[in-house]
N, C-alpha and C positions, 0 to 999 in steps of 0.2 A: 401415109404420113402420120407420125405419132404426134398428137396434140396434147396440150395440158389437160383438156377435158377428158381425153381418152385415158390418160394416166390417172386422173382423179377417179374415174369410173372403175378402173382396174383396182385401185387402192381400196375403194369402198367394198368391192366384191371380196377382197382379201381380208376384210374386217378392220381396216384402218380408218381413222377419222382425219379428214383433210381440213386444216384450220383456215387456209387461205391459198390463193394463187396470185402471184405477181409476176410482172414481165421485166422489171428492172432490178439492178443491183441495190440501189438505194431503198427501193420498196421492200426488197427481201430483208434487208437489215432492220428496217422499221417494223415490219410485221413479226420478225423473229423476237425483237424486244417486247412487242406487245403480247404475243401469244405464248412465247417460250415453249415451243414445240419439243417433242422428244427427238425429232429427226428432220433434217432439211434435205429435200431432193433438189439439187441445183444443176440447171443447164449451164454449161460453160459459156455459150453464146447467148447474151441478153440484149435487150433493146436500147440500152443507153451506153454511155461511155465506160461505165464500170461493168466489167464482165463477171461471170460467175466465180472465177477463181479469186478475184479481189474481194467480192462480197463474202465468199466462204471464209477467207482469211480473217476478216473482221468479226464475223459471227463466231468463229472458233476462238479468237483471242479474247473477245469481250463477254461472250455468253456461254462458252464451253458447251455448245450444241453440236452433236455430230452431223457431218455433211457427207452425202453420197452424190457424186457427180453423175449427171445424165448427159451423154455427149455422143455425137456421131463422129467426133474427131479423136483420133488416137495417135496423132503424130508425136514424135519424141519431144519437140519443144513444148507442146501443150502439156504433155504428161509431166515434164520436168517442172513446169510452173505449178501444176496441180499438187505435186508431191510436197512442195514447200508448205502447203496449208494442212498437211497431215490428214487427208480425207479418210473416211471410214469405208470407202468402196467406190467402184466405177461400174456404171451400167451403160453398155454401148447400144445405141439405137441401130436398128429396131430390136426390141426385146420381147420376150414372152412374160406372161404374168407370173409364172413359176420362178423365172430368173429375178424378177423384181422383188418377189416375196423373199427369196433367199438372200438377196443383197441387203434388204432392209433388216432382216432378222440378224444377219451376221454383223451388220453395223451397230445395231442396238446392243447386242451381246458384247461386242468389242468395247463399246463406250462404257457399259456397266463394269466390265473388268478393269478398264483403265481408271475409272473413278474409284473403284475399290482399291486398286493398287496405290493411287495417290493418297487415299485415306490411310492405308496401311503404312505408307512411307511417313506421313505426318505423325501417326501414332507412334511409330518406331522411333522417330526423331525425338518426340516429346518424352518417350519412355527412357531413352538413353540419357537424356538430360536429367531426369528425376531419379533414376535408379540409384540405389545406394552403393552399388559396386562400381569399380572403375572399368571403363570400356575403351579399348583402342581398336580401330578398324584399319586394315591395310589392303592394298590391292595385291594381286598375285605376285607382284614383284617385290613386295615387302615395303612399299612406300606408304607412309601414314596418310589416311584419308579422313579420319575422324578421331576425336578424343573428347570424352565428356569431362564435366567439371571435377568429378572425384578423381579421375585419372590425372588431371592437371595438378591437383593437390598432392597426390602421392608421388608423382614423378618430378614435380617442380617445373615442368614445361607448360607453356601455353599452347593451345591448339594451333593458333596462327603461326607459331614459331616452328612447329614440327610437321605440319601438313606438307606432303611432298618429299619429306626426308625419310631416309632408311630407318626402320624401327630399331636397328642395331645401334644407331647413334643416340637413341633415347635411353635405353637401359639394357643390361645383360640379365640373363636368367640362368640360375644354377639349381640343379636338383640336389637338395640338401642331403639325402641319404647317400648318394654316390659322389657328391662333390663335382659332378660332371656339368660343364657349362654347355648350354644349348647355343651354338654359334648362330644358327639361322632358325629362329622360332617359326617364321612363316613357311619356310621350306619343309620343316618338320611337320607342320600342320597339314600342308598340302600332301605330303607323302603319306601321312596317316589316313587322310581322306574322309574322316568323320570326327564328330565331337570327341575330344579326349581331355582328361584332367591331368594337370601336372602335380604329381604327389609330392607334398612337402617342398614347394618351390621357394626360392629366395631370389629376389632381384636386387641388382645393384644400380642405384640411381647414378647415372653418369654426370648429372648436373651438380648434385649435392655430395656425391661420393659417400653415400651411406647405404646400408643394407636394410631391407625390410622383408619380413616373413610374409608370404602371401599364399592365399588359396586361389588357384588359377585354373582356367579352362580355355581351350582353343576351339573355335567353331569355324570350320571351312564352309563357305557359302558357294553353292553351285548355281549356274545359270540354267536356262531351259534345255540346254544341250548336255548338261551334266558336267560342264567344265567348271573348275574352281576359279572364280574371278575375284574373290574377296575372303579375307580371314579376319575373324573378330576375336580379340583377346580380352577375356573378362577376368578380373581379379579383385581381391579385397585384402586389406591389411589385417593380418591375424597375429601380429607380433605379441600383443598383450595376452591373448588367449593361449598362444603357444608356450609362453613362459610358464603359465600355470599348468598346462598340460604336460610339458616336459618334466616339470618337477614331480609330477605324479607318475609319469610313464618311465622314469629312469629305472626304477626297479619296484615291482609290486611288494616284494619283501621289505625293501628299504622304506617304501612308503608307509607300510603298516607299522614298521618299527618307529619311524619318525613321528607319525601322527599318534601312535600309541603313547609316546612320551610327552607329547605336546600338552601344555596346560590349557590350551584353548580347545573348545569342542569343535570337532570336524565331522560333518555329516555329508553324505552323498545322496542326492535325490535325483530321480529321473525327472523328465520335463513335466510329468503329471503330478509331481510333488510326493511321489512314493519313496519311502526310505530304502536305500540300498546298502548303506554302510554308516556306522557310527563308531567313533573312537571312545575309549574309556572316559576321557574328560567330558565328552558330550553326555554320556550317561549320567555322570555326577551332576552336571550343570542343569539338565532339564528334568532330572528325576525319573528317567525311564531307562530300562535295560535295552540293549540293542535288539535282543531276540523278541522283545515285546513290540517293537516298532517296525522291524523289517517287513517289507511288503505292505505296510500300511501308510496312510496319509500322514504327513508330518504335522506336528501340533502347531506350528507357526506358518503363516503365509509368507512366501518369499518372492522377491522379484529381483531379476538380474541387475547387478551393478548398483544396488541400493543399500545404504547403511541405515539400520534402524535400531531403536532401543527397545528391549523387551524385559519383561519380568521373568526371572528364573526361579524355579523351586527345586532345590537340590535333593539328592537322595537322602541326605542327612536331615531333611525337614526344614532347613533354613531357606529363606528367600533372599533374593538379591536383584541386582540390575545387570543385564548383559547387553552387549552390542552384537548385532547379527548382520553379517554380510554374505551375499550370494553372488557367485560368478559362474558364468557358463563354462562348461568343460565337457570332456568325454569320459565315460566310465564303461569299460568293457566294449569300447567302440560304439557306444550309444550316447547321444546328446544328453547331458545331465547338468545338475547344479552342484557346485562345491559351496557348501554352507559352513561358515566359520562363526562360532559363538565365543566371545571373549567376556570373561567375568570382570566387570568394571565396578563392582560394589566397593572395593577398597579405594579405588581411585576417586569414586564419588564421595566416599566418606572423608578422604583426605582433602578433597576440594572444598567440602563443606567446612572442615576444620580450618582450612586456610582462609575461607571467607569469614569465619567466625573470628579468627585472630585479627584479620584486617578490620573487621567491624569494631573490635575492642580497641585496636590501635587508634582508629578514627575517633572512637568515643573518648579515649584517654586524651587525645589531642584537643578535642572539643571541650572537655572538662577543664583542661589546662587553660585554654583560651578564655573560657568563661570565668575561671578564677582570676586570671590576670586582669580581665576587663572589670570585674567587680572591685579588685584591689585598686585599679587606677581611678575609679569613679570618686572615691573619697578625697584623695589629694586634689583631684581636678576640680571637685566641687568647692574645696577651700580656696583654690586659686581664683576660681570664677567669683566667689563671694567677696573676697577682699579686693579683687580688681574692680568689682562693681562699686564697692564702698569708696574707693579712691576716685573712680570715674565720676560718681555722683557728688564728689566734693565733701563727703561727710567727715573726712579727716583733714579737711583744710582745702583751700583753694589750690587748683593745679593750673599749670601753664598750658598753652595751646599745644606745644610740642609733647608735653606729658599726656595730654588728652589723646593725641594721635597714637602715641605708644600704647596707651591703655585700650584704645579701639582695636589695635592689632592683636593685643593679648586676648581680649574678649572674643574677637572674631575667631581666633585660632582655638581657644578653649571650647567655643561652641562647636567648631568643626570637629575637634577631637572627641567631644562628648557624643556627637552624632556617630562618629566612627565606632566608638565603644558600644553604643546602642545597636548599631548594625552588626557588629561582631557578635554580640549576645543573641540577637534575633537570628543571625545566620547559623549559629551553633544550634539554636533551638529548632530551626527549620530542618537541618540535616538529621538531627536526632528525633524528629517527629514530635517535638515538644512545643512548637509554635502554636499557641492556642488562640481561638477567637471566641467572642461572646456575642453572637448575632442578636440583634433586636430590630424592630421596625424603626427606621430613622428617616428623617427628611433629607432628600438629596440637596435641596437648596440651602438648608442650614449648614450642612457639612462643607459644601463648596464655598459658601459665603465666608465661613471662618478661615478657610485656606486662602481665599482671595484677599481678605483683609490683611493677612500676614505678609503676603508677597507684594501687595500694592505699594507699600513704602519702599521695599527693596528695588523694585523695577523702576519706580519714579526717579530714584537717584541715579540710575544708570541710563536714563533716557529710553527705556524699553516700554512700549505700549502694552498694557495688560487688558484683555477683554474677557467678558463673562457672558455666556449664552446658556441660560437654564430656564426652560419653560416653567411657568408657575403651576401647571397642571400635572407635573410628573408624580407618579405614585411613590409611596414610601418603598424603600428597599430593605431587604432583610440582611443586615450587615452589622459588623462590629464597628461602631463609630470611630473609635480611636485608631483601629487598623486601617479603615478607609481613609482617614485623615493622613495616616502615615504614608500610604501609597500615593495620595495626591500631593503631599508635601515633597516626596522624593521625586516624582515626575516633574513637578513645578520647579524644584530646585535645579534639576538637570536642564530643563527647558531654559530657565533664566541664565544658567551658567554658560550654556553654549549658544546664546543669542547675542549678536553684536549690538552696539548702541543703535538706537532708532529702529530696532527690530520689533517684532510683535510676538507675544505669548498669549494664548487664549485657552479657556476651559469651556468645553461644551458638554452638555448632558442631554440625552434624548431617549425615547423608547426605541429599543433595538428592533429594526425592521425584520431581520432574519429570525429573531427569537423574541416575540413580544412579551414574554415573561421575564425579560431582562432589561435593565437600563444600561445604555452605552455611555461610557465616559470617554472623552477625548481631550488630551493635552497637546496643543500644537505650538510649534515655534518656527521661526524663520532663520534658524541657525545654519550650521555647516552640514547638517544631515548625517546619515550613517551609510557607510559603504554597503553595497548589496551582499557581499560575502559575510558581513558581520551581523546582519539582521537576526539570524537564528541563534547567534552566539551571545547577544547582549544580555540574555536572561540566564546565562550559565553562571555557576558558582565561581566567584573570584575573577570573572572575565572583565577586562578593561578594554574598551574600544580605543583604537589608535586615533589620536587627534593631532592635526597639523599644528595646532597652536601651542604645543608643548605639554609638559606634564603637570603644570600648575593646577589644572582643573580635574585631575584624576583623584579617585577615592580608593576604596578597598576592593571595588568590584563586587560588592554585596547588595547594593541598593536595589537593583532591578531583579536580582535573584530573590530577595525577600519579597518584593512586590509580587512576583509570580507565585510564590508559595502562599501568600496571603489571599490572592485572588482565587487560586486553585482551591484553597480550603473553603472559600465562599461558594464554590460551585461555578465560578465564572471562568473566563478566558482573558488572556492579555497578549497583545501583539503590537507590532510597530510597522508603520508605513513611512517610507522615506525615499527621497531622491537626493543623492549627494549634491551639496551646494544649494539645495532648495528647502532645507528644513526637514522636520519629521513630525509625525503624529503618533503618540502612544495611545492605544485604545485598550479598554478593558470593560468587562461586563460584570454586573452584580445582579443577582436575582431580585425580582420584585417581591415585596412582602405579600404572602397569600395566606390568610387565615384558614381558608378552605383546605389548602395543601397541608398545613400543620395539623389540622383536625382530621386528616385523611384516615389515620388508623382508628379514629373514634367513630367516624361516620360510615361504618360498614353496613351492608344490607341487613345483617342480623341485628346490629345495634339499633338501626333505624326503626325496627319494629317495636322498640320500647317507647314508653310515653313520658318518662320522667328524666329530665336533664337538668343538672345543677351546675351553678357557677359559684365557686368558692374564691373569695378574694382575701389577700393578706396585705395590709398596709403597715409600713413601718415609718416611725418618725422620732427623731431625737428630741429630748426634752429641752435641749439648748442648742443655739446656733453656733456656740463656741466649740462644738465638737469637731475635731479635725475630719476633713472629708475622707481621709484614708481609713479612719476607724469606721466611718459610715459605710464606705464601700465594702470593707470586710464583713460588716453586719449584713449587708445585702447578699453577699455570697453565702453566708451561713444560712440565712432564711431560704435561699434558693436550694441549697443542698438538703435542708430539712424537707422541703416540699417534694424534691425528687425522690427522697427515701420513703415518702408516704404513698408513692404510686405502686400499686401491686398488680394491675391488670391492664389490658388494652382498652378497657372501658374508661380509662382515666388519662388525661393529657394535660401536661403543664405547659402553659403558653409562654412565649418568650418574655423576658423582662421588659418592662415599660417604664423607663425613668421619667415619669410625668412631672416631677418637681425636683428642684435641685436638692431639697432637704428631705425628700421622702421618695418612696417607691412602692408601686403596687404590683403584686404577683397574682396571677389568675390560674385557677385549676378548674378544668371542665371535666365532668364525669357523669356517666349514666347512673343516676341514683334518685330515689324519692327523698322526701324531706327527712325521714327518720335516718336513712343511710347517710345523707349529707351532714346531719348533726353529729353522727358517729365519727365521720371523717374530720369534722371541725375539732371535736374533742381530742382526737388523736394528734392533730397538728398543734393545737394549743399546748398539749402535754409536752411534745417535743420541743416547742419554742421556750417553754418555761425552764427547760434543762440547759439552755444555751447561755453560758456564763458571759460571753462577749456582749450579749444584749443587756443583761442585768448590770454588768460592770460599767457599761457606757450609758446607762440610764436611757435605753432606747425602748420605746413602747411599741407593741404590735396590736393590730386589730384584725380579727378574723370574722368574716361574715359570708352569707351565701344568699343566692336568689335562684328561683326556678325559671327555666326557659321553656316557653310554650312550644310543644312539639306535637306534630301530627304523625300517626303511625303510617309512614310511607317511606319507600327507599328511592323514589324518583328524584331527578336532579332538582326540580323546583323546590321540593321540600328540604333537600340538603342545603340549597342556597338560602332558604328561609331560616333554617337553623343557624347558619353561619351569620346571617344579618342580625338575628336575635342576640347571639353572643356578642357580636361586635358592638351593637348599639348599647347593650347593657354595660359593657366595659367602659365605653365612652361616658355613659351617665355617671358611673362610679368615679372616673377620673375627674369629671367636672365638679362633682360634689366634694371630692377630696381636695382639689385645688382651691375651691371656694372656702372650705373649712380651714385650710392652711393660711389663707389670706386673712380670715377672721382672727385666727390666733396670733398672727403677726401684728 
């Protein structure tokens, strides 16, 4: 009697390792999961309710482990049940060791082959899905069994719609050379018996009723008996390439004649980029004769189906601009590139001329707008002046109705005056003439001035106005008047679009994302801005659509000017809004940094020097009756004089610092000893003496200097020490200047 122990002993003698022995079907399944053996020897008759056939079925289904049956029973019913589990062999008891060894090796080999076959099938399925060619598979009867995505696109059919259908209902195939229609492609492939290519094939889509040029092959697939049971049809769309090829292949003589007369350069390259043909135009455009380049690498890199711009150097010595395009083609029955070079120099020149004409048209338009705006300001100023005289009762008492009329006149003249100013600034912005004069200024002072102006306006409308500006904010480097212009515009819009009992607020804080900037925010609780308009509100002449009507619309220049001003300061401006929930306009202005301004001065080479001088120029009018406009012109003259006195990177003119209403101090920092500093002072004084505007206005200037203590070192601590020394000295001069002015007053 053959026992499990006997079989185990036989297996070990044959060189196999036995992982375990169990007597029940459940135990066999459990141990198979635990050990995952290479093979299971299963007796059909086991000691529990589950026999070996049922256990083998579950092991095969869930673990994919091959099973070989051991049995003394070979009756037809038992064999029929066993076949359902797809066993890898049968061993009838009693058996010899040689029979056991053969059965095991055959089962293991069969399992390996089956596993490899499954992997191959999976790989083939994945490849068919990802392949760039169209693939359709049929059985021997011509019924479609598979179609990949590319085939679906080209034929217009979905796989699920054609599986099981005759291939002839999907499309027809015609040989282009003979015009002969292949009525049964599958039968033709089976008759041919091996892989064959359809030369110059054309198929007609029966769904879309259109013709497509294809490159196609048929692959008959044989089973292990040599019978063809499947046909694979592989094809790809070559319509675009055929059009180019056919134009070349029509006639070689005609081709050379055509390309010889073409004004465009035509070059044929093989796939390695070696020149095989050039027309005369190509010789002229690239400056090389055909004989000099034939058989050599082309002077430009090319890639199929790409359009690029190149610099061309003609045979006549002139240079220009060309457009190069390369397409795949055949030349002498070999894969090649067809390269076309077109001279676009003249087109580029005309385009530049057109852009120049357009620029001058815009410039003329803007000059006209600027002229009109200037001409309107004079009569508008007269209207405003005399309306104010009437409103203030200087020409006699007015009635309440007249007062209301005058209020309307003044309100609209102010509005028109603002529009004219925006029109001028908009013109300056477009032409690049919108200027700024940045200085270190106090954020709280600028915002406080704007807040005061709008406080009265909002109070009358029942709008709550709030201010949130920390006292420890650093100074910003900005043009005070331009910064006020931005805030006034944003505040005016905020108030304009906020209903009664709404809120408008101004916030300023250090910008978390960029600590070297201060963030300004103007918020309101108005109607908000629609999402699609957020990016457009800063465009030139753009006007947002408002549901309340057109009464609150302007020229569409205000926010555009704001963006130009902020951009010139080196900041950014944006809007956050939810329609119906108000909006917040945000912008950033750089923090004033004396160290940054002195950057070109504090180079490693300069920091090895030991003498640093600070020259200051103070100006003050002899009388307070002098108009501020004349004083401001004088300040600009002095500023220009100092700028013209700078000759090297060892000298830096610091930003203007209007420390007193009736005076201003300018500072010039330079690497110089006392003797060199005095020479610079004499130069400045001589230039100032020649300024007629100063002498005519009886404005005096005072030029002085002081030396800054410097250590010869380029480390960051010494640089910070130099900056602090300059800053402290300037503050001392400002304090003494202010004290002196007060004494004189």
